PDB file of N, CA, C and O in Angstrom, chain B, residues numbered from 101:
ATOM      1  N   MET B 101       0.841  -1.121   0.026  1.00  0.00           N
ATOM      2  CA  MET B 101      -0.061   0.105   0.133  1.00  0.00           C
ATOM      3  C   MET B 101       0.886   1.251   0.086  1.00  0.00           C
ATOM      4  O   MET B 101       1.963   1.294   0.680  1.00  0.00           O
ATOM      5  N   THR B 102       0.379   2.180  -0.680  1.00  0.00           N
ATOM      6  CA  THR B 102       1.103   3.176  -0.868  1.00  0.00           C
ATOM      7  C   THR B 102       0.317   4.479  -0.037  1.00  0.00           C
ATOM      8  O   THR B 102      -0.856   4.841  -0.130  1.00  0.00           O
ATOM      9  N   GLN B 103       1.372   5.001   0.762  1.00  0.00           N
ATOM     10  CA  GLN B 103       0.698   6.162   1.576  1.00  0.00           C
ATOM     11  C   GLN B 103       0.757   7.395   1.009  1.00  0.00           C
ATOM     12  O   GLN B 103       1.863   7.788   0.637  1.00  0.00           O
ATOM     13  N   GLN B 104      -0.313   8.177   0.843  1.00  0.00           N
ATOM     14  CA  GLN B 104      -0.298   9.360   0.411  1.00  0.00           C
ATOM     15  C   GLN B 104      -0.473  10.467   1.494  1.00  0.00           C
ATOM     16  O   GLN B 104      -1.418  10.404   2.280  1.00  0.00           O
ATOM     17  N   THR B 105       0.378  11.416   1.534  1.00  0.00           N
ATOM     18  CA  THR B 105       0.476  12.547   2.810  1.00  0.00           C
ATOM     19  C   THR B 105      -0.234  13.752   1.738  1.00  0.00           C
ATOM     20  O   THR B 105       0.108  14.076   0.601  1.00  0.00           O
ATOM     21  N   GLU B 106      -1.131  14.154   2.436  1.00  0.00           N
ATOM     22  CA  GLU B 106      -2.147  15.371   1.955  1.00  0.00           C
ATOM     23  C   GLU B 106      -1.647  16.445   3.011  1.00  0.00           C
ATOM     24  O   GLU B 106      -1.693  16.329   4.236  1.00  0.00           O
ATOM     25  N   HIS B 107      -1.184  17.459   2.313  1.00  0.00           N
ATOM     26  CA  HIS B 107      -0.875  18.654   3.168  1.00  0.00           C
ATOM     27  C   HIS B 107      -1.784  19.610   3.021  1.00  0.00           C
ATOM     28  O   HIS B 107      -2.372  19.638   1.940  1.00  0.00           O
ATOM     29  N   TRP B 108      -2.084  20.489   3.919  1.00  0.00           N
ATOM     30  CA  TRP B 108      -2.970  21.663   3.924  1.00  0.00           C
ATOM     31  C   TRP B 108      -2.391  22.487   2.863  1.00  0.00           C
ATOM     32  O   TRP B 108      -1.182  22.714   2.819  1.00  0.00           O
ATOM     33  N   HIS B 109      -3.313  22.988   1.919  1.00  0.00           N
ATOM     34  CA  HIS B 109      -2.591  23.871   1.274  1.00  0.00           C
ATOM     35  C   HIS B 109      -3.627  25.382   0.964  1.00  0.00           C
ATOM     36  O   HIS B 109      -4.713  25.168   0.424  1.00  0.00           O
ATOM     37  N   LEU B 110      -3.352  26.498   1.227  1.00  0.00           N
ATOM     38  CA  LEU B 110      -3.946  27.886   1.368  1.00  0.00           C
ATOM     39  C   LEU B 110      -3.440  28.381   0.182  1.00  0.00           C
ATOM     40  O   LEU B 110      -2.263  28.271  -0.161  1.00  0.00           O
ATOM     41  N   SER B 111      -4.439  29.004  -0.540  1.00  0.00           N
ATOM     42  CA  SER B 111      -4.198  29.522  -1.735  1.00  0.00           C
ATOM     43  C   SER B 111      -4.684  31.215  -1.644  1.00  0.00           C
ATOM     44  O   SER B 111      -5.722  31.587  -1.096  1.00  0.00           O
ATOM     45  N   LYS B 112      -3.789  32.025  -2.240  1.00  0.00           N
ATOM     46  CA  LYS B 112      -4.114  33.295  -2.047  1.00  0.00           C
ATOM     47  C   LYS B 112      -5.106  33.872  -3.002  1.00  0.00           C
ATOM     48  O   LYS B 112      -5.416  35.062  -2.941  1.00  0.00           O
ATOM     49  N   SER B 113      -5.591  33.083  -3.852  1.00  0.00           N
ATOM     50  CA  SER B 113      -6.311  33.424  -5.085  1.00  0.00           C
ATOM     51  C   SER B 113      -7.961  33.255  -4.453  1.00  0.00           C
ATOM     52  O   SER B 113      -8.349  32.339  -3.729  1.00  0.00           O
ATOM     53  N   ILE B 114      -8.650  34.241  -4.882  1.00  0.00           N
ATOM     54  CA  ILE B 114     -10.082  34.090  -4.398  1.00  0.00           C
ATOM     55  C   ILE B 114     -10.995  34.012  -5.717  1.00  0.00           C
ATOM     56  O   ILE B 114     -10.810  34.676  -6.737  1.00  0.00           O
ATOM     57  N   SER B 115     -12.054  33.037  -5.494  1.00  0.00           N
ATOM     58  CA  SER B 115     -12.799  32.821  -6.869  1.00  0.00           C
ATOM     59  C   SER B 115     -13.887  33.775  -6.580  1.00  0.00           C
ATOM     60  O   SER B 115     -14.158  34.332  -5.517  1.00  0.00           O
ATOM     61  N   ILE B 116     -14.546  33.868  -7.918  1.00  0.00           N
ATOM     62  CA  ILE B 116     -15.825  34.769  -8.259  1.00  0.00           C
ATOM     63  C   ILE B 116     -16.944  34.288  -7.385  1.00  0.00           C
ATOM     64  O   ILE B 116     -17.746  35.051  -6.846  1.00  0.00           O
ATOM     65  N   THR B 117     -16.958  32.906  -7.267  1.00  0.00           N
ATOM     66  CA  THR B 117     -18.041  32.394  -6.232  1.00  0.00           C
ATOM     67  C   THR B 117     -18.009  32.766  -4.798  1.00  0.00           C
ATOM     68  O   THR B 117     -19.021  32.871  -4.106  1.00  0.00           O
ATOM     69  N   GLN B 118     -16.755  32.966  -4.373  1.00  0.00           N
ATOM     70  CA  GLN B 118     -16.447  33.192  -2.932  1.00  0.00           C
ATOM     71  C   GLN B 118     -16.918  34.686  -2.859  1.00  0.00           C
ATOM     72  O   GLN B 118     -17.517  35.078  -1.857  1.00  0.00           O
ATOM     73  N   ILE B 119     -16.657  35.510  -3.897  1.00  0.00           N
ATOM     74  CA  ILE B 119     -16.759  36.996  -3.884  1.00  0.00           C
ATOM     75  C   ILE B 119     -18.297  37.236  -3.927  1.00  0.00           C
ATOM     76  O   ILE B 119     -18.816  38.200  -3.365  1.00  0.00           O
ATOM     77  N   ALA B 120     -18.886  36.447  -4.519  1.00  0.00           N
ATOM     78  CA  ALA B 120     -20.390  36.780  -4.795  1.00  0.00           C
ATOM     79  C   ALA B 120     -21.312  36.028  -3.602  1.00  0.00           C
ATOM     80  O   ALA B 120     -22.457  36.424  -3.383  1.00  0.00           O
ATOM     81  N   SER B 121     -20.766  34.998  -2.909  1.00  0.00           N
ATOM     82  CA  SER B 121     -21.274  34.554  -1.827  1.00  0.00           C
ATOM     83  C   SER B 121     -21.137  35.535  -0.646  1.00  0.00           C
ATOM     84  O   SER B 121     -22.033  35.793   0.158  1.00  0.00           O
ATOM     85  N   ILE B 122     -19.933  36.027  -0.654  1.00  0.00           N
ATOM     86  CA  ILE B 122     -19.719  37.114   0.432  1.00  0.00           C
ATOM     87  C   ILE B 122     -20.562  38.262   0.426  1.00  0.00           C
ATOM     88  O   ILE B 122     -21.003  38.729   1.477  1.00  0.00           O
ATOM     89  N   ILE B 123     -20.853  38.824  -0.875  1.00  0.00           N
ATOM     90  CA  ILE B 123     -21.765  39.994  -1.315  1.00  0.00           C
ATOM     91  C   ILE B 123     -23.001  39.605  -0.932  1.00  0.00           C
ATOM     92  O   ILE B 123     -23.662  40.377  -0.236  1.00  0.00           O
ATOM     93  N   LEU B 124     -23.564  38.263  -1.342  1.00  0.00           N
ATOM     94  CA  LEU B 124     -24.956  37.952  -1.031  1.00  0.00           C
ATOM     95  C   LEU B 124     -25.222  37.957   0.445  1.00  0.00           C
ATOM     96  O   LEU B 124     -26.253  38.445   0.908  1.00  0.00           O
ATOM     97  N   LEU B 125     -24.109  37.309   1.319  1.00  0.00           N
ATOM     98  CA  LEU B 125     -24.286  37.311   2.545  1.00  0.00           C
ATOM     99  C   LEU B 125     -24.393  38.808   3.439  1.00  0.00           C
ATOM    100  O   LEU B 125     -25.139  39.028   4.393  1.00  0.00           O
ATOM    101  N   ALA B 126     -23.522  39.630   2.884  1.00  0.00           N
ATOM    102  CA  ALA B 126     -23.505  40.943   3.311  1.00  0.00           C
ATOM    103  C   ALA B 126     -24.829  41.601   3.082  1.00  0.00           C
ATOM    104  O   ALA B 126     -25.377  42.249   3.974  1.00  0.00           O
ATOM    105  N   ALA B 127     -25.358  41.436   1.862  1.00  0.00           N
ATOM    106  CA  ALA B 127     -26.612  41.981   1.353  1.00  0.00           C
ATOM    107  C   ALA B 127     -27.806  41.423   2.199  1.00  0.00           C
ATOM    108  O   ALA B 127     -28.744  42.160   2.501  1.00  0.00           O
ATOM    109  N   GLY B 128     -27.756  40.087   2.581  1.00  0.00           N
ATOM    110  CA  GLY B 128     -28.720  39.630   3.307  1.00  0.00           C
ATOM    111  C   GLY B 128     -28.809  40.128   4.865  1.00  0.00           C
ATOM    112  O   GLY B 128     -29.871  40.327   5.454  1.00  0.00           O
ATOM    113  N   LEU B 129     -27.446  40.299   5.450  1.00  0.00           N
ATOM    114  CA  LEU B 129     -27.311  40.759   6.664  1.00  0.00           C
ATOM    115  C   LEU B 129     -27.815  42.247   6.795  1.00  0.00           C
ATOM    116  O   LEU B 129     -28.368  42.712   7.792  1.00  0.00           O
ATOM    117  N   PHE B 130     -27.548  42.878   5.691  1.00  0.00           N
ATOM    118  CA  PHE B 130     -28.017  44.455   5.754  1.00  0.00           C
ATOM    119  C   PHE B 130     -29.702  44.337   5.637  1.00  0.00           C
ATOM    120  O   PHE B 130     -30.348  45.075   6.381  1.00  0.00           O
ATOM    121  N   ALA B 131     -30.298  43.596   4.890  1.00  0.00           N
ATOM    122  CA  ALA B 131     -31.618  43.677   4.617  1.00  0.00           C
ATOM    123  C   ALA B 131     -32.290  43.256   6.016  1.00  0.00           C
ATOM    124  O   ALA B 131     -33.157  43.987   6.495  1.00  0.00           O
ATOM    125  N   TRP B 132     -31.909  42.129   6.643  1.00  0.00           N
ATOM    126  CA  TRP B 132     -32.216  41.763   7.920  1.00  0.00           C
ATOM    127  C   TRP B 132     -32.228  42.785   8.927  1.00  0.00           C
ATOM    128  O   TRP B 132     -33.274  43.029   9.528  1.00  0.00           O
ATOM    129  N   GLY B 133     -30.879  43.571   9.234  1.00  0.00           N
ATOM    130  CA  GLY B 133     -30.760  44.632   9.991  1.00  0.00           C
ATOM    131  C   GLY B 133     -31.685  45.766   9.824  1.00  0.00           C
ATOM    132  O   GLY B 133     -32.139  46.395  10.780  1.00  0.00           O
ATOM    133  N   SER B 134     -31.959  46.017   8.570  1.00  0.00           N
ATOM    134  CA  SER B 134     -32.714  47.185   8.402  1.00  0.00           C
ATOM    135  C   SER B 134     -34.130  46.899   8.657  1.00  0.00           C
ATOM    136  O   SER B 134     -34.868  47.781   9.097  1.00  0.00           O
ATOM    137  N   ASP B 135     -34.641  45.449   8.350  1.00  0.00           N
ATOM    138  CA  ASP B 135     -35.903  44.895   8.810  1.00  0.00           C
ATOM    139  C   ASP B 135     -35.940  45.217  10.460  1.00  0.00           C
ATOM    140  O   ASP B 135     -36.780  45.953  10.977  1.00  0.00           O
ATOM    141  N   VAL B 136     -35.034  44.632  11.073  1.00  0.00           N
ATOM    142  CA  VAL B 136     -35.229  44.728  12.486  1.00  0.00           C
ATOM    143  C   VAL B 136     -35.256  46.037  12.935  1.00  0.00           C
ATOM    144  O   VAL B 136     -36.090  46.224  13.821  1.00  0.00           O
ATOM    145  N   GLU B 137     -34.544  47.094  12.570  1.00  0.00           N
ATOM    146  CA  GLU B 137     -34.643  48.483  12.583  1.00  0.00           C
ATOM    147  C   GLU B 137     -35.980  48.993  12.547  1.00  0.00           C
ATOM    148  O   GLU B 137     -36.533  49.676  13.409  1.00  0.00           O
ATOM    149  N   LYS B 138     -36.499  48.535  11.312  1.00  0.00           N
ATOM    150  CA  LYS B 138     -38.008  49.033  10.738  1.00  0.00           C
ATOM    151  C   LYS B 138     -39.022  48.612  11.997  1.00  0.00           C
ATOM    152  O   LYS B 138     -39.776  49.385  12.588  1.00  0.00           O
ATOM    153  N   ARG B 139     -38.859  47.300  12.231  1.00  0.00           N
ATOM    154  CA  ARG B 139     -39.710  46.809  13.456  1.00  0.00           C
ATOM    155  C   ARG B 139     -39.595  47.304  14.803  1.00  0.00           C
ATOM    156  O   ARG B 139     -40.536  47.292  15.597  1.00  0.00           O
ATOM    157  N   VAL B 140     -38.375  47.764  15.077  1.00  0.00           N
ATOM    158  CA  VAL B 140     -38.301  48.453  16.259  1.00  0.00           C
ATOM    159  C   VAL B 140     -38.902  49.602  16.368  1.00  0.00           C
ATOM    160  O   VAL B 140     -39.607  49.851  17.345  1.00  0.00           O
ATOM    161  N   GLY B 141     -38.671  50.628  15.194  1.00  0.00           N
ATOM    162  CA  GLY B 141     -39.322  51.972  15.148  1.00  0.00           C
ATOM    163  C   GLY B 141     -40.742  51.697  15.130  1.00  0.00           C
ATOM    164  O   GLY B 141     -41.382  52.422  15.891  1.00  0.00           O
ATOM    165  N   GLU B 142     -41.471  50.776  14.414  1.00  0.00           N
ATOM    166  CA  GLU B 142     -42.898  50.553  14.653  1.00  0.00           C
ATOM    167  C   GLU B 142     -43.411  50.156  16.135  1.00  0.00           C
ATOM    168  O   GLU B 142     -44.467  50.490  16.672  1.00  0.00           O
ATOM    169  N   ASN B 143     -42.498  49.449  16.582  1.00  0.00           N
ATOM    170  CA  ASN B 143     -42.770  49.009  18.059  1.00  0.00           C
ATOM    171  C   ASN B 143     -42.633  50.329  19.030  1.00  0.00           C
ATOM    172  O   ASN B 143     -43.459  50.505  19.926  1.00  0.00           O
ATOM    173  N   ALA B 144     -41.782  51.049  18.856  1.00  0.00           N
ATOM    174  CA  ALA B 144     -41.545  52.363  19.700  1.00  0.00           C
ATOM    175  C   ALA B 144     -42.934  53.434  19.474  1.00  0.00           C
ATOM    176  O   ALA B 144     -43.572  53.936  20.399  1.00  0.00           O
ATOM    177  N   GLN B 145     -43.169  53.604  18.190  1.00  0.00           N
ATOM    178  CA  GLN B 145     -44.440  54.380  17.907  1.00  0.00           C
ATOM    179  C   GLN B 145     -45.671  53.772  18.669  1.00  0.00           C
ATOM    180  O   GLN B 145     -46.452  54.438  19.348  1.00  0.00           O
ATOM    181  N   ALA B 146     -45.740  52.340  18.452  1.00  0.00           N
ATOM    182  CA  ALA B 146     -47.006  51.895  18.991  1.00  0.00           C
ATOM    183  C   ALA B 146     -46.983  52.084  20.546  1.00  0.00           C
ATOM    184  O   ALA B 146     -48.002  52.344  21.187  1.00  0.00           O
ATOM    185  N   ILE B 147     -45.709  51.931  21.115  1.00  0.00           N
ATOM    186  CA  ILE B 147     -45.673  52.138  22.408  1.00  0.00           C
ATOM    187  C   ILE B 147     -46.229  53.439  23.157  1.00  0.00           C
ATOM    188  O   ILE B 147     -46.972  53.554  24.131  1.00  0.00           O
ATOM    189  N   LYS B 148     -45.520  54.475  22.249  1.00  0.00           N
ATOM    190  CA  LYS B 148     -46.004  55.901  22.449  1.00  0.00           C
ATOM    191  C   LYS B 148     -47.530  55.966  22.343  1.00  0.00           C
ATOM    192  O   LYS B 148     -48.220  56.391  23.269  1.00  0.00           O
ATOM    193  N   HIS B 149     -48.003  55.557  21.246  1.00  0.00           N
ATOM    194  CA  HIS B 149     -49.670  55.719  21.072  1.00  0.00           C
ATOM    195  C   HIS B 149     -50.226  54.935  22.097  1.00  0.00           C
ATOM    196  O   HIS B 149     -51.237  55.469  22.553  1.00  0.00           O
ATOM    197  N   GLU B 150     -49.936  53.855  22.631  1.00  0.00           N
ATOM    198  CA  GLU B 150     -50.763  53.201  23.561  1.00  0.00           C
ATOM    199  C   GLU B 150     -50.445  54.085  24.955  1.00  0.00           C
ATOM    200  O   GLU B 150     -51.372  54.195  25.758  1.00  0.00           O
ATOM    201  N   SER B 151     -49.491  54.553  25.181  1.00  0.00           N
ATOM    202  CA  SER B 151     -49.052  55.228  26.459  1.00  0.00           C
ATOM    203  C   SER B 151     -49.868  56.471  26.425  1.00  0.00           C
ATOM    204  O   SER B 151     -50.404  56.844  27.469  1.00  0.00           O
ATOM    205  N   ALA B 152     -50.015  57.155  25.312  1.00  0.00           N
ATOM    206  CA  ALA B 152     -50.834  58.439  25.017  1.00  0.00           C
ATOM    207  C   ALA B 152     -52.480  58.044  25.379  1.00  0.00           C
ATOM    208  O   ALA B 152     -53.245  58.750  26.036  1.00  0.00           O
ATOM    209  N   MET B 153     -52.776  56.785  24.791  1.00  0.00           N
ATOM    210  CA  MET B 153     -54.162  56.213  25.003  1.00  0.00           C
ATOM    211  C   MET B 153     -54.434  56.062  26.347  1.00  0.00           C
ATOM    212  O   MET B 153     -55.492  56.489  26.810  1.00  0.00           O
ATOM    213  N   ARG B 154     -53.595  55.496  27.045  1.00  0.00           N
ATOM    214  CA  ARG B 154     -53.601  55.029  28.586  1.00  0.00           C
ATOM    215  C   ARG B 154     -53.719  56.294  29.224  1.00  0.00           C
ATOM    216  O   ARG B 154     -54.767  56.470  29.846  1.00  0.00           O
ATOM    217  N   ALA B 155     -52.903  57.194  29.212  1.00  0.00           N
ATOM    218  CA  ALA B 155     -53.002  58.712  29.628  1.00  0.00           C
ATOM    219  C   ALA B 155     -54.264  59.348  29.626  1.00  0.00           C
ATOM    220  O   ALA B 155     -54.829  59.832  30.607  1.00  0.00           O
ATOM    221  N   LEU B 156     -54.751  59.308  28.219  1.00  0.00           N
ATOM    222  CA  LEU B 156     -56.340  59.893  27.978  1.00  0.00           C
ATOM    223  C   LEU B 156     -57.268  58.906  28.889  1.00  0.00           C
ATOM    224  O   LEU B 156     -58.131  59.386  29.625  1.00  0.00           O
ATOM    225  N   GLU B 157     -57.070  57.668  28.810  1.00  0.00           N
ATOM    226  CA  GLU B 157     -58.330  56.891  29.533  1.00  0.00           C
ATOM    227  C   GLU B 157     -58.158  57.170  31.104  1.00  0.00           C
ATOM    228  O   GLU B 157     -59.159  57.266  31.813  1.00  0.00           O
ATOM    229  N   GLN B 158     -57.033  57.281  31.561  1.00  0.00           N
ATOM    230  CA  GLN B 158     -56.845  57.704  33.170  1.00  0.00           C
ATOM    231  C   GLN B 158     -57.432  59.113  33.216  1.00  0.00           C
ATOM    232  O   GLN B 158     -58.265  59.344  34.094  1.00  0.00           O
ATOM    233  N   LYS B 159     -57.150  59.898  32.523  1.00  0.00           N
ATOM    234  CA  LYS B 159     -57.927  61.318  32.665  1.00  0.00           C
ATOM    235  C   LYS B 159     -59.420  61.204  32.684  1.00  0.00           C
ATOM    236  O   LYS B 159     -60.133  61.792  33.497  1.00  0.00           O
ATOM    237  N   HIS B 160     -59.902  60.300  31.610  1.00  0.00           N
ATOM    238  CA  HIS B 160     -61.474  60.266  31.651  1.00  0.00           C
ATOM    239  C   HIS B 160     -62.025  59.276  33.044  1.00  0.00           C
ATOM    240  O   HIS B 160     -63.004  59.570  33.731  1.00  0.00           O
ATOM    241  N   ILE B 161     -61.332  58.321  33.210  1.00  0.00           N
ATOM    242  CA  ILE B 161     -61.657  57.498  34.540  1.00  0.00           C
ATOM    243  C   ILE B 161     -61.804  58.534  35.885  1.00  0.00           C
ATOM    244  O   ILE B 161     -62.748  58.439  36.668  1.00  0.00           O
ATOM    245  N   ALA B 162     -60.548  59.692  36.043  1.00  0.00           N
ATOM    246  CA  ALA B 162     -60.692  60.789  36.955  1.00  0.00           C
ATOM    247  C   ALA B 162     -61.866  61.393  37.086  1.00  0.00           C
ATOM    248  O   ALA B 162     -62.619  61.520  38.052  1.00  0.00           O
ATOM    249  N   GLU B 163     -61.941  61.872  35.602  1.00  0.00           N
ATOM    250  CA  GLU B 163     -63.360  62.704  35.712  1.00  0.00           C
ATOM    251  C   GLU B 163     -64.661  61.947  35.961  1.00  0.00           C
ATOM    252  O   GLU B 163     -65.585  62.399  36.636  1.00  0.00           O
ATOM    253  N   PHE B 164     -64.657  60.770  35.365  1.00  0.00           N
ATOM    254  CA  PHE B 164     -65.778  60.093  35.982  1.00  0.00           C
ATOM    255  C   PHE B 164     -65.832  59.795  37.425  1.00  0.00           C
ATOM    256  O   PHE B 164     -66.879  59.945  38.055  1.00  0.00           O
ATOM    257  N   LYS B 165     -64.726  59.372  37.978  1.00  0.00           N
ATOM    258  CA  LYS B 165     -64.604  59.114  39.610  1.00  0.00           C
ATOM    259  C   LYS B 165     -65.201  60.503  40.096  1.00  0.00           C
ATOM    260  O   LYS B 165     -66.007  60.416  41.023  1.00  0.00           O
ATOM    261  N   ASP B 166     -64.959  61.613  39.667  1.00  0.00           N
ATOM    262  CA  ASP B 166     -65.093  63.145  40.403  1.00  0.00           C
ATOM    263  C   ASP B 166     -66.627  63.102  39.986  1.00  0.00           C
ATOM    264  O   ASP B 166     -67.370  63.422  40.914  1.00  0.00           O
ATOM    265  N   GLU B 167     -67.253  62.784  38.817  1.00  0.00           N
ATOM    266  CA  GLU B 167     -68.566  63.134  38.600  1.00  0.00           C
ATOM    267  C   GLU B 167     -69.462  62.129  39.602  1.00  0.00           C
ATOM    268  O   GLU B 167     -70.447  62.619  40.155  1.00  0.00           O
ATOM    269  N   ILE B 168     -69.161  60.888  39.807  1.00  0.00           N
ATOM    270  CA  ILE B 168     -69.764  59.916  40.759  1.00  0.00           C
ATOM    271  C   ILE B 168     -69.625  60.327  42.062  1.00  0.00           C
ATOM    272  O   ILE B 168     -70.565  60.174  42.842  1.00  0.00           O
ATOM    273  N   ARG B 169     -68.477  60.880  42.451  1.00  0.00           N
ATOM    274  CA  ARG B 169     -68.413  61.362  43.790  1.00  0.00           C
ATOM    275  C   ARG B 169     -69.425  62.670  44.253  1.00  0.00           C
ATOM    276  O   ARG B 169     -69.921  62.775  45.375  1.00  0.00           O
ATOM    277  N   THR B 170     -69.594  63.534  43.251  1.00  0.00           N
ATOM    278  CA  THR B 170     -70.287  64.654  43.020  1.00  0.00           C
ATOM    279  C   THR B 170     -71.711  64.399  43.331  1.00  0.00           C
ATOM    280  O   THR B 170     -72.411  65.031  44.123  1.00  0.00           O
ATOM    281  N   ARG B 171     -72.104  63.209  42.468  1.00  0.00           N
ATOM    282  CA  ARG B 171     -73.508  62.733  42.358  1.00  0.00           C
ATOM    283  C   ARG B 171     -73.891  62.060  43.759  1.00  0.00           C
ATOM    284  O   ARG B 171     -74.989  62.208  44.295  1.00  0.00           O
ATOM    285  N   LEU B 172     -72.763  61.245  44.314  1.00  0.00           N
ATOM    286  CA  LEU B 172     -73.166  60.830  45.561  1.00  0.00           C
ATOM    287  C   LEU B 172     -73.257  61.759  46.808  1.00  0.00           C
ATOM    288  O   LEU B 172     -73.996  61.501  47.758  1.00  0.00           O
ATOM    289  N   GLN B 173     -72.550  62.729  46.750  1.00  0.00           N
ATOM    290  CA  GLN B 173     -72.824  63.622  47.701  1.00  0.00           C
ATOM    291  C   GLN B 173     -74.120  64.453  47.612  1.00  0.00           C
ATOM    292  O   GLN B 173     -74.711  64.756  48.649  1.00  0.00           O
ATOM    293  N   ARG B 174     -74.528  64.788  46.537  1.00  0.00           N
ATOM    294  CA  ARG B 174     -75.700  65.476  46.308  1.00  0.00           C
ATOM    295  C   ARG B 174     -76.816  64.252  46.721  1.00  0.00           C
ATOM    296  O   ARG B 174     -77.845  64.616  47.291  1.00  0.00           O
ATOM    297  N   ILE B 175     -76.662  63.144  46.503  1.00  0.00           N
ATOM    298  CA  ILE B 175     -77.881  62.100  46.885  1.00  0.00           C
ATOM    299  C   ILE B 175     -77.734  62.110  48.432  1.00  0.00           C
ATOM    300  O   ILE B 175     -78.735  62.162  49.146  1.00  0.00           O
ATOM    301  N   ASP B 176     -76.418  62.058  48.964  1.00  0.00           N
ATOM    302  CA  ASP B 176     -76.527  61.965  50.617  1.00  0.00           C
ATOM    303  C   ASP B 176     -77.215  63.240  51.110  1.00  0.00           C
ATOM    304  O   ASP B 176     -78.143  63.203  51.918  1.00  0.00           O
ATOM    305  N   SER B 177     -76.687  64.447  50.553  1.00  0.00           N
ATOM    306  CA  SER B 177     -77.400  65.713  50.970  1.00  0.00           C
ATOM    307  C   SER B 177     -78.924  65.612  51.088  1.00  0.00           C
ATOM    308  O   SER B 177     -79.569  65.844  52.111  1.00  0.00           O
ATOM    309  N   LYS B 178     -79.458  65.194  49.779  1.00  0.00           N
ATOM    310  CA  LYS B 178     -80.818  65.084  49.543  1.00  0.00           C
ATOM    311  C   LYS B 178     -81.473  63.977  50.837  1.00  0.00           C
ATOM    312  O   LYS B 178     -82.340  64.327  51.637  1.00  0.00           O
ATOM    313  N   LEU B 179     -81.007  62.991  50.811  1.00  0.00           N
ATOM    314  CA  LEU B 179     -81.225  62.137  51.839  1.00  0.00           C
ATOM    315  C   LEU B 179     -81.121  62.551  53.349  1.00  0.00           C
ATOM    316  O   LEU B 179     -81.977  62.233  54.174  1.00  0.00           O
ATOM    317  N   GLU B 180     -80.144  63.193  53.604  1.00  0.00           N
ATOM    318  CA  GLU B 180     -80.159  64.200  55.116  1.00  0.00           C
ATOM    319  C   GLU B 180     -81.267  64.834  55.210  1.00  0.00           C
ATOM    320  O   GLU B 180     -82.024  64.798  56.180  1.00  0.00           O
ATOM    321  N   ARG B 181     -81.474  65.665  53.849  1.00  0.00           N
ATOM    322  CA  ARG B 181     -82.664  66.623  54.039  1.00  0.00           C
ATOM    323  C   ARG B 181     -84.049  65.837  54.356  1.00  0.00           C
ATOM    324  O   ARG B 181     -84.818  66.100  55.281  1.00  0.00           O
ATOM    325  N   LEU B 182     -84.172  64.975  53.536  1.00  0.00           N
ATOM    326  CA  LEU B 182     -85.427  64.026  53.988  1.00  0.00           C
ATOM    327  C   LEU B 182     -85.493  63.466  55.149  1.00  0.00           C
ATOM    328  O   LEU B 182     -86.598  63.317  55.673  1.00  0.00           O
ATOM    329  N   ILE B 183     -84.468  63.095  55.709  1.00  0.00           N
ATOM    330  CA  ILE B 183     -84.553  62.392  56.895  1.00  0.00           C
ATOM    331  C   ILE B 183     -84.817  63.582  58.026  1.00  0.00           C
ATOM    332  O   ILE B 183     -85.598  63.420  58.964  1.00  0.00           O
ATOM    333  N   GLU B 184     -84.186  64.593  57.842  1.00  0.00           N
ATOM    334  CA  GLU B 184     -84.444  65.921  58.745  1.00  0.00           C
ATOM    335  C   GLU B 184     -85.955  66.452  58.950  1.00  0.00           C
ATOM    336  O   GLU B 184     -86.497  66.857  59.978  1.00  0.00           O
ATOM    337  N   ARG B 185     -86.419  66.329  57.748  1.00  0.00           N
ATOM    338  CA  ARG B 185     -87.936  66.611  57.420  1.00  0.00           C
ATOM    339  C   ARG B 185     -88.955  65.572  58.086  1.00  0.00           C
ATOM    340  O   ARG B 185     -90.061  65.904  58.514  1.00  0.00           O
ATOM    341  N   ALA B 186     -88.497  64.407  58.116  1.00  0.00           N
ATOM    342  CA  ALA B 186     -89.067  63.307  58.630  1.00  0.00           C
ATOM    343  C   ALA B 186     -89.238  63.338  60.188  1.00  0.00           C
ATOM    344  O   ALA B 186     -90.208  62.884  60.795  1.00  0.00           O
ATOM    345  N   ASP B 187     -88.147  63.942  60.734  1.00  0.00           N
ATOM    346  CA  ASP B 187     -88.073  63.991  62.212  1.00  0.00           C
ATOM    347  C   ASP B 187     -88.846  64.990  62.668  1.00  0.00           C
ATOM    348  O   ASP B 187     -88.927  65.205  63.877  1.00  0.00           O
TER     349      ASP B 187
END
């Protein structure tokens, strides 16, 4: 049997397919990165919108609570007057 010794061989030449694959890989990474950036921007905008809507809802709830409190106070005062008249 003959023994073949294979040595590592590094070539300084670069083939067209290697260049094309590197360019396609870089383009894919760029497209992926820009898509991620776009989604992050959309999410930030959605968060701002939700925050504004929540603040508006909190304002409406506070106004509603004040209105209910006022109505309950009026009902309470009317009940007190009715009780005083009955005595």
